[in-house]
Each structure stands twice: as C-alpha cells, then as structure tokens.
C-alpha positions in Angstrom: 70.4 -15.5 8.9 72.0 -17.8 11.4 75.8 -18.1 11.5 78.1 -20.5 13.3 81.7 -19.8 14.0 84.4 -22.2 15.4 87.7 -20.7 16.4 91.1 -22.0 17.6 94.2 -20.2 18.8 96.2 -18.6 15.9 99.7 -19.9 16.6 101.9 -16.8 17.0 99.4 -14.9 14.8 101.1 -16.5 11.8 98.0 -17.5 9.8 95.8 -15.3 7.6 92.4 -16.3 6.2 93.9 -17.4 2.9 96.9 -19.2 4.4 94.8 -21.1 6.9 92.5 -22.1 4.1 95.4 -23.4 2.1 96.7 -25.3 5.1 93.3 -26.9 5.7 93.1 -27.9 2.0 96.5 -29.5 2.2 95.3 -32.0 4.8 93.0 -33.6 2.2 90.4 -34.2 4.9 87.7 -31.9 3.4 85.4 -32.5 0.4 85.7 -29.9 -2.4 82.4 -28.3 -1.3 84.2 -26.9 1.8 86.2 -24.7 -0.6 83.1 -23.9 -2.7 84.1 -26.2 -5.6 82.4 -29.2 -7.2 84.1 -32.5 -8.0 85.4 -31.0 -11.3 86.9 -27.9 -9.5 84.3 -25.5 -10.7 82.9 -22.8 -8.4 79.5 -23.6 -6.9 78.2 -20.4 -5.4 79.1 -16.8 -6.1 79.4 -16.3 -2.3 80.7 -19.3 -0.4 78.5 -20.5 2.5 81.7 -21.5 4.4 84.6 -19.1 5.0 88.0 -19.3 6.7 88.8 -16.3 8.9 91.8 -15.2 10.9 92.6 -12.4 13.4 95.9 -12.0 15.3 94.5 -14.1 18.2 92.3 -16.8 16.4 91.7 -18.7 13.3 88.2 -19.9 12.5 85.6 -21.5 10.2 82.4 -19.5 9.6 79.4 -21.2 8.1 75.8 -20.0 7.5 72.7 -22.2 8.0 72.6 -23.3 4.3 75.6 -25.7 4.6 76.1 -26.4 8.2 76.9 -30.1 7.3 80.2 -28.9 5.8 81.4 -27.5 9.1 82.4 -31.0 10.6 85.2 -31.9 8.2 86.4 -28.3 8.1 86.7 -28.2 11.9 88.6 -31.5 12.0 91.1 -30.3 9.4 91.5 -26.9 11.1 92.2 -28.6 14.4 94.8 -30.8 12.9 96.6 -27.8 11.3 96.7 -25.8 14.6 97.6 -28.8 16.8 100.5 -29.6 14.6 101.8 -26.1 15.3 101.3 -25.6 19.0 100.0 -29.0 20.4 96.5 -29.8 21.5 97.1 -28.8 25.1 97.8 -25.2 24.2 94.8 -24.8 21.8 91.9 -22.7 23.0 88.7 -23.7 21.3 85.5 -21.6 21.1 82.2 -21.9 19.3 79.7 -19.1 18.6 76.2 -19.0 17.2 75.0 -15.6 16.1 72.4 -14.0 13.9 73.4 -11.8 10.9 71.3 -8.7 10.7 71.4 -4.9 10.7 69.2 -2.1 11.9 69.2 1.7 11.8 70.6 3.2 14.9 69.8 6.6 16.5 73.5 7.5 16.8 76.5 6.8 14.7 78.5 3.6 15.5 82.2 3.2 14.9 83.5 0.3 12.9 86.9 -1.0 11.7 87.4 -2.6 8.2 90.4 -4.9 7.6 91.9 -5.8 4.2 88.8 -5.4 2.1 89.7 -6.8 -1.3 88.4 -4.8 -4.3 89.1 -5.6 -7.9 91.4 -3.0 -9.6 89.7 -3.4 -13.0 86.1 -3.7 -14.0 83.9 -3.7 -17.2 85.4 -3.3 -20.7 87.4 -0.5 -22.2 86.4 -0.4 -25.8 89.3 1.8 -26.7 91.6 -1.1 -26.2 91.4 -3.8 -29.0 93.0 -6.6 -27.0 90.5 -8.6 -24.9 93.0 -9.2 -22.0 93.4 -5.4 -21.5 89.9 -4.2 -22.2 89.3 -3.4 -18.6 88.8 0.0 -16.8 90.9 0.7 -13.7 88.8 1.6 -10.7 90.2 5.1 -10.0 89.5 6.1 -6.4 91.5 7.2 -3.4 91.6 5.0 -0.3 88.7 6.8 1.4 86.5 6.6 -1.7 87.4 2.9 -2.0 86.3 2.2 1.6 83.1 4.1 1.2 82.4 2.3 -2.1 83.0 -1.1 -0.3 80.8 -0.4 2.6 77.9 0.8 0.5 78.3 -2.2 -1.8 78.2 -4.5 1.2 75.0 -3.0 2.5 73.3 -2.9 -0.9 74.2 -6.6 -1.6 72.8 -7.5 1.9 69.6 -5.6 1.2 69.2 -7.5 -2.1 69.9 -10.8 -0.3 67.4 -10.0 2.3 64.6 -10.1 -0.3 65.1 -13.9 -0.7 66.2 -15.0 2.8 65.5 -14.5 6.5 68.2 -11.8 6.7 66.8 -8.7 8.4 68.3 -5.5 7.2 66.7 -2.2 8.1 68.7 0.1 5.8 67.9 3.8 5.8 68.2 6.0 2.8 71.8 7.0 1.9 71.5 10.5 3.3 70.2 9.2 6.6 72.9 6.6 6.9 75.5 9.3 7.6 78.4 7.2 6.5 81.7 8.9 7.4 85.1 7.6 6.6 87.4 8.4 9.6 90.6 7.1 8.1 91.7 4.7 5.4 94.8 3.1 3.9 95.3 1.2 0.7 97.8 -1.5 -0.5 97.5 -4.1 -3.1 97.8 -7.8 -4.0 97.6 -9.1 -7.5 94.5 -7.8 -9.3 93.0 -6.4 -6.1 93.3 -3.3 -3.9 93.4 -4.0 -0.2 91.7 -1.3 1.9 91.6 -0.9 5.6 90.3 1.8 7.9 87.8 3.2 10.3 84.3 4.5 9.6 81.1 5.5 11.3 77.4 5.1 10.3 74.0 5.0 11.7 73.7 1.2 11.4 73.9 -1.3 14.1 75.4 -4.5 12.5 75.1 -7.8 14.3 76.9 -11.1 13.5 80.0 -11.4 11.4 80.2 -9.1 8.4 82.6 -8.9 5.5 82.9 -6.5 2.6 84.5 -6.7 -0.8 85.6 -9.9 -2.6 87.7 -13.0 -1.7 85.4 -13.4 1.3 86.0 -17.2 1.6 89.7 -16.4 2.1 88.9 -14.2 5.1 89.3 -10.8 3.5 87.2 -7.8 4.4 86.3 -8.4 8.1 84.2 -5.6 9.6 84.6 -5.1 13.4 82.6 -2.9 15.8 84.5 -0.6 18.2 83.1 -0.7 21.7 83.2 2.1 24.3 86.6 1.0 25.6 88.1 1.2 22.1 88.4 -2.5 21.7 87.4 -4.0 18.3 85.1 -7.0 18.3 85.0 -9.0 15.1 81.7 -10.6 16.2 79.5 -7.5 16.1 
C-alpha cells in the first residue's frame, strides 16, 4: 500500500497530532472528508485514510493511495498554520513517498512505540444494570498493554492485506519472538496511553501506527537504527 507524507517544521515542538489537527480544522480551508467526516458530521471510515502526525521536529499529513485528492487542501491549511507561527522563511518542507509492508526478518529488530491509545473499557459487563457503566475495564500492566497493541496492529494489518495490495509476511506468534524491552503507561480520558520499546522478528516498512485515535497522530511506531536513532519512517 502506497503512502505519501508531507512534513513541515514543528514550531518549537509545540504541536502534537491532535493539536495540529485542531489547528488545521480551525482554518476552515479543508472539506470535512479531510477529517473523516461527511457533510452531516458522521464518521466515514473506521480508519481514516488521512492522518495528522507530529514528532518533536516536524508536523505532517499522511495519506494513503485511496484518498490522495484530500492531501492538497490539508497541505495548504497545514502550511498556513505553521507559517503563522514561525514565518515561511523558516519552514522546512519535505515530501516522502513510501510503501507500507512488513516481512519476517532473520534477526530481531528494535522498535519504539509512542503514545499508543488503547480504550480503557470494552464489551459489556452484565453484572451492572446501567447501560452507561456496562463496560469491562481492560486490566493489564503497561508491558501487557504494549504487547496487546502490537499484536493487534499486526493482526489487523494481516486482515487488511486480504483485501488490498498491502504485503504482510507475518510469521506464527511463536516465531515472531515479540519481546517488550520497556513500557510506561499514562492516560487521557477513556484511553490508556502506552509508550515503550520492543523487539520482534518483523521488518516493517513505511509509516506504522498502533492502537486507536490514529487520525490524531497517536501510536507512531519507529525503527531504531544501529546508531540508536529512531526513524518514524521505517
């Protein structure tokens, strides 16, 4: 699956994926489809084809090949937001085209996960009579939450590959050798936020995210290179 990423300097590292998305929305330049909504404000896709991302050094718009036409107005709005902060002469603009895929690797590769959003509650708890509270809390420690998120990401990608050109050579769980090196957990609203480092025998390419709230930039997965530097474009 082809991906296109447009990035600009993150002014002072002040923006996160959700805040840059809100700032772009406030320009009123983009049609609602950019934010995965129809004209009546209803969600269009379960996974948005266009996402707003942010690292300490850049903010960006990521789009897959399904909705490349939405990238134009999103880039115009993003440029306006950033230029209002630091001026056009200080902006550094970059554009990337990459392919999203994953293949089994001979040796384990180290990755970093940042702010994976996981819903605190799921399903129904029949012991509680009130509909608003009939949810079960996801009871896991931070390492278990990170492992759960990575496996869910890979399994969803494998299912998506059945109906797209996404290539995913996913080995059986016991051969994946997923190891959680470290993890930490915080929370926002109805979600846990989990970050950490892990290793597995999978070579991911492209820009990967795990968890939910993906269109707001949560859950970026980066690859750690031999020098210890993390690349968010694997």
